[in-house]
Structures are given as C-alpha cells and as structure tokens.
C-alpha positions as CSV (number, residue, x, y, z in Angstrom):
1,M,-6.5,30.1,10.4
2,N,-7.2,26.5,11.0
3,Q,-6.3,25.1,14.5
4,L,-3.9,22.3,15.0
5,R,-5.6,18.9,15.5
6,P,-3.9,16.2,17.6
7,A,-2.1,13.8,15.2
8,E,-3.3,10.2,15.2
9,T,-0.7,7.9,16.6
10,P,0.1,4.7,14.8
11,S,0.2,1.5,16.8
12,A,3.6,0.7,18.2
13,G,3.7,-3.1,17.8
14,D,6.7,-5.0,19.1
15,V,10.2,-3.7,18.6
16,G,11.3,-6.7,16.4
17,T,8.4,-6.3,14.0
18,L,8.9,-2.5,13.7
19,L,12.6,-2.9,13.0
20,R,12.0,-5.6,10.3
21,E,9.3,-3.4,8.7
22,W,11.5,-0.3,8.6
23,R,14.5,-2.3,7.4
24,D,12.5,-4.0,4.6
25,A,11.0,-0.6,3.6
26,Q,14.5,0.8,3.1
27,R,15.7,-2.5,1.6
28,L,18.4,-2.9,4.2
29,S,19.9,-6.2,5.2
30,Q,20.5,-7.0,8.8
31,I,24.2,-6.7,8.2
32,A,23.9,-3.3,6.6
33,L,21.7,-1.9,9.4
34,A,23.9,-3.5,12.1
35,V,27.0,-1.8,10.6
36,D,25.2,1.6,10.4
37,A,24.0,1.2,14.0
38,D,27.5,-0.1,15.2
39,I,26.1,-3.3,16.6
40,S,26.7,-6.9,15.7
41,P,24.4,-8.6,13.1
42,R,23.9,-11.4,15.6
43,H,22.6,-8.9,18.2
44,L,20.3,-7.3,15.7
45,S,19.0,-10.7,14.7
46,F,18.3,-11.6,18.3
47,I,16.5,-8.2,18.8
48,E,14.3,-8.8,15.8
49,T,13.3,-12.3,16.9
50,G,12.8,-11.3,20.5
51,K,15.6,-13.4,21.8
52,S,17.5,-10.3,23.1
53,Q,16.4,-7.1,24.8
54,A,17.8,-4.0,23.2
55,S,19.2,-1.3,25.5
56,R,17.9,2.2,25.2
57,E,21.2,3.3,23.6
58,V,21.0,0.5,20.9
59,V,17.3,1.5,20.1
60,D,18.4,5.1,19.7
61,R,21.3,4.1,17.4
62,L,18.9,1.9,15.3
63,A,16.4,4.7,15.0
64,A,19.1,7.1,13.9
65,A,20.5,4.6,11.3
66,L,17.0,4.2,9.9
67,N,16.5,8.0,9.7
68,M,13.2,7.7,11.7
69,P,11.2,10.8,12.3
70,L,10.9,11.7,15.9
71,R,7.4,10.3,16.2
72,D,8.5,6.9,15.0
73,H,11.6,7.0,17.1
74,N,9.3,7.4,20.1
75,L,7.2,4.5,19.0
76,L,10.3,2.3,18.7
77,L,11.4,3.3,22.2
78,K,7.9,2.5,23.6
79,A,7.8,-0.8,21.8
80,A,11.2,-1.7,23.4
81,G,9.8,-0.8,26.8
82,Y,11.3,2.7,27.2
83,A,9.9,6.1,27.8
84,P,9.7,8.4,24.7
85,A,12.7,10.6,24.1
86,Y,10.9,13.5,22.5
87,R,7.9,15.4,23.7
88,E,4.9,16.3,21.6
89,S,3.6,19.8,22.3
90,R,0.7,21.8,21.0
91,I,1.9,24.2,18.4
92,D,-0.2,26.9,20.0
93,G,1.1,26.1,23.5
94,P,3.7,28.0,25.5
95,E,6.4,25.5,24.8
96,L,6.4,26.3,21.1
97,A,5.7,30.0,21.3
98,Q,8.9,30.9,19.5
99,V,8.2,28.4,16.7
100,K,4.7,29.8,16.3
101,R,6.1,33.3,16.0
102,A,8.5,32.1,13.4
103,I,5.6,30.5,11.5
104,D,3.5,33.7,11.7
105,C,6.5,35.7,10.4
106,I,7.0,33.3,7.4
107,L,3.3,33.4,6.5
108,A,3.1,37.2,6.7
109,Q,6.3,37.7,4.7
110,Q,4.9,35.5,1.9
111,E,2.1,38.0,1.2
112,P,0.7,38.6,-1.4
113,Y,1.5,35.0,-2.4
114,P,0.0,31.9,-0.7
115,A,1.7,29.9,2.0
116,F,0.4,26.9,4.0
117,V,1.5,25.1,7.2
118,M,1.0,21.4,7.0
119,N,1.8,18.3,9.0
120,R,3.3,15.2,7.5
121,H,-0.2,14.0,6.3
122,W,-0.8,17.2,4.4
123,D,-3.4,18.5,6.8
124,I,-3.5,22.3,6.5
125,L,-3.0,23.7,10.0
126,W,-2.6,27.3,9.0
127,A,-2.6,29.4,5.8
128,N,-2.0,33.1,5.2
129,E,-4.6,35.5,3.8
130,A,-3.2,35.2,0.3
131,A,-3.9,31.5,0.3
132,A,-7.5,32.2,1.3
133,R,-7.9,34.9,-1.4
134,V,-6.5,32.6,-4.2
135,N,-8.5,29.7,-2.9
136,A,-11.8,31.7,-2.9
137,D,-11.1,32.8,-6.5
138,V,-10.3,29.4,-8.0
139,M,-13.1,27.7,-5.9
140,Q,-15.6,30.2,-7.4
141,G,-16.6,31.3,-3.9
142,R,-17.3,27.8,-2.7
143,S,-16.0,26.9,0.8
144,P,-13.2,24.3,0.9
145,K,-14.6,20.8,1.4
146,H,-11.4,19.5,3.0
147,A,-8.7,20.7,5.4
148,N,-6.2,18.3,3.8
149,M,-4.2,19.4,0.7
150,I,-4.2,16.0,-1.0
151,R,-7.9,15.4,-0.5
152,Q,-8.6,18.9,-1.8
153,F,-6.6,18.2,-5.0
154,F,-8.1,14.7,-5.6
155,D,-11.8,15.3,-4.8
156,P,-13.8,16.4,-7.9
157,D,-15.9,18.5,-5.5
158,G,-12.7,20.2,-4.2
159,L,-9.9,22.1,-6.0
160,R,-9.5,19.5,-8.7
161,P,-11.7,21.1,-11.4
162,A,-9.6,24.3,-11.2
163,V,-6.2,22.5,-11.7
164,E,-5.4,22.7,-15.4
165,N,-2.5,20.3,-15.1
166,W,-4.2,18.0,-12.7
167,N,-2.7,14.7,-14.0
168,E,0.8,16.1,-13.4
169,I,0.1,17.5,-10.0
170,A,-1.9,14.6,-8.8
171,Q,0.8,12.1,-9.7
172,D,3.4,14.1,-8.0
173,L,1.3,14.3,-4.8
174,L,0.6,10.6,-5.0
175,R,4.3,9.8,-5.4
176,H,5.1,11.7,-2.2
177,L,2.3,9.9,-0.3
178,Q,3.4,6.5,-1.6
179,V,7.0,7.3,-0.5
180,L,5.7,8.2,3.0
181,V,3.7,5.0,3.2
182,A,6.6,2.9,2.0
183,S,9.2,4.5,4.3
184,N,6.9,4.7,7.4
185,P,5.4,1.2,7.8
186,A,3.7,2.0,11.1
187,D,1.9,5.1,9.8
188,E,-1.7,3.9,9.4
189,V,-3.0,7.4,8.9
190,A,-0.9,7.7,5.7
191,R,-2.0,4.3,4.5
192,Q,-5.7,5.2,5.0
193,L,-5.2,8.5,3.1
194,L,-3.5,6.7,0.2
195,A,-6.3,4.1,0.0
196,E,-8.9,6.9,0.1
197,V,-7.4,9.1,-2.6
198,L,-7.0,6.1,-5.0
199,Q,-10.8,5.6,-4.8
200,Y,-11.7,9.0,-6.1
201,P,-13.3,9.1,-9.5
202,G,-11.0,9.4,-12.5
203,V,-7.9,8.2,-10.7
204,P,-6.3,5.7,-13.2
205,A,-5.8,2.2,-11.9
206,A,-2.2,2.3,-13.0
207,W,-1.5,4.9,-10.3
208,R,-2.0,2.2,-7.7
209,R,1.4,0.9,-8.6
210,R,4.3,2.8,-7.1
211,V,7.0,3.7,-9.6
212,A,10.2,3.0,-7.7
213,N,12.9,5.7,-7.9
214,A,10.8,7.9,-10.1
215,A,12.6,11.1,-10.9
216,P,10.6,14.2,-10.0
217,A,10.4,17.2,-12.2
218,S,13.1,19.8,-11.7
219,M,10.4,22.3,-10.8
220,M,6.7,21.6,-10.7
221,T,4.3,24.3,-11.7
222,T,0.7,24.3,-10.4
223,V,-1.7,25.9,-12.9
224,L,-5.0,27.1,-11.3
225,R,-7.9,28.5,-13.3
226,G,-9.8,31.2,-11.4
227,R,-12.4,33.9,-12.0
228,A,-9.7,36.6,-12.1
229,G,-7.5,34.6,-14.4
230,T,-4.9,31.8,-14.5
231,F,-2.5,31.4,-11.6
232,R,0.9,29.6,-12.1
233,F,2.9,28.8,-9.0
234,F,6.0,26.9,-8.1
235,S,6.6,26.0,-4.4
236,T,9.3,25.8,-1.8
237,I,9.2,23.7,1.3
238,T,10.5,24.9,4.6
239,T,11.2,22.6,7.6
240,F,12.7,23.2,11.0
241,G,16.3,22.2,11.5
242,T,17.3,19.8,14.3
243,P,13.8,19.7,16.0
244,W,13.5,18.2,19.5
245,D,9.7,18.1,19.5
246,V,7.5,15.6,17.6
247,T,5.0,18.3,16.5
248,V,7.8,20.6,15.1
249,D,9.4,17.6,13.3
250,D,6.1,16.9,11.6
251,L,5.6,20.4,10.2
252,H,6.5,21.8,6.8
253,I,5.6,25.2,5.3
254,E,4.8,25.3,1.6
255,S,5.3,28.8,0.1
256,C,4.0,29.5,-3.4
257,F,5.7,31.9,-5.8
258,P,4.5,33.3,-9.1
259,V,6.0,31.7,-12.3
260,D,5.0,34.7,-14.5
261,Q,4.0,38.3,-14.4
262,E,0.3,37.5,-14.9
263,T,0.2,35.5,-11.6
264,E,2.1,38.2,-9.8
265,T,-0.3,40.9,-11.0
266,L,-3.3,38.7,-10.1
267,C,-2.1,38.1,-6.6
268,R,-1.4,41.8,-6.0
269,S,-4.8,42.7,-7.4
270,L,-6.6,40.3,-5.1
271,A,-4.7,41.7,-2.2
272,S,-5.7,45.3,-3.1
273,E,-9.3,44.4,-3.6
274,S,-9.4,42.8,-0.1
275,Q,-8.3,46.0,1.5
276,R,-11.0,48.2,0.0
C-alpha cells in the first residue's frame, strides 16, 4: 500500500481576497452571501475591502455559507488572524486509528474487486490487492508510472492505452478537476494538476474550456483492456460523514464493481491465481 504524503497547503492570502474569490467562484453576490451568513451586506463589504475586522464567529459563518472544505476553512481563519479550527493528522497516526481500521475494512470487503483511497487531488494513498492485480493485468506487467489517478489515466505511458473508452472517462475526470479548481480558488495544487494534464499529447484543445453545468452520465463505465480479457467497472464514492479532521475531510474511497459477468469472472480468476 502507498503511504500518505503530506498535502501541499495553498497560500492563505488575505481574508478579503479569499472571500471575494470564493464568492465569485460560486457566483454569489455580497447580498446573497451576507444573507446566508446572517451578517449585514455592509459588514461583508467592509471585511472584503479590509475596512473591518471579522470576528472568529463571523469567519466561521462565512466559511459555512460558502461550503468550504475544512482545509480551506482553516486557511480563511488564518488569513483573518485566528488559529485553525480543525487539526490535520496523519492517517496512519494514533489520532485516526479508528478511521484507518474502517478504511482497511472497506478495502478488504471490496475484494475481489478494486478499491482505492485518494485525497482530493486524486493521489492514490492506498489500494487493495484486487486493484494491484487488475492494474498489473491491464498494464501488461509494467509498474505504474504515477501515484495519481488522473495522471495515470491521461499519460500515454500510464493506464491510458488500456482504456477503451478513454475520451469519455478522461472528459469526466477533467470535468471533476475543473470543478475543483473553479470552486476552490486557493488550491494551487489542483490548478497545477489541471495545467499539467491539459498538456498531455492527444488532449483536445476544446477540453481547455470548462462546460458550465455539464450533466454527468447517470452511471459511468470504465472499460479496461487487459491480458486476461476486458474489464468493465462502475464506481461508487465513499466519504466520511461530519469529519473534524482536515485529513479525513480530504479522503474519498472509490470502489469498483463489475458491470457484467465477464468482469466478475476475470476478477475472481485473478484472485484465485494470486493464491496459488
């Protein structure tokens, strides 16, 4: 299993700039945000221009009204001159031992089908044995070049040649990344990742333009061509409810399920072979 790497922290900036960026990203007027946060539009205007200092309570209400992830909520507090409200623990540390046990249980229960634990930038932190088996089969025995799911799908030297419906999957991944960039203006890591994947060979120039309010498919199927046969998976995403730790808030678990009997048989066959 891959070990958790410390997440890169976006620069905080000043509180007024951050609020304007988040408000603009969500297309909220000052009046709309002020109403949601239960403060006066005049007070919000003064906070954004630096004429007024926001209290900690007001900063918390603004972060909640903007649906900020815990990491960005902390950045807003720091920019306003306050201590962060949420800790950031190592996932393999004692503070999150129960969370790690839950993750291990989910990964084990998903066998013989793949499951991945990723952070909000799609860095693969852990994966179950089924994921390793399927990956080895579709990669023709080559070692993964990247520990990031999006890079692995976009890089011609990665998983991309094995993805039969690459255009469909790549556009869906790109849409999610563009949404993250648009809704998290302080996230430089996401911005750099977006710029990088758009530079890979064969990525159409038209994909640089974000399609606003694009409707996702009701269920996306990933089709992977391997040595043993063709795998067809759909995925579910698991997140942790009401987290109070930045690390936990950033995590999601992608579990892959077979679309057809052929895929189910292939996965069980790979599992059996690995036990011989």
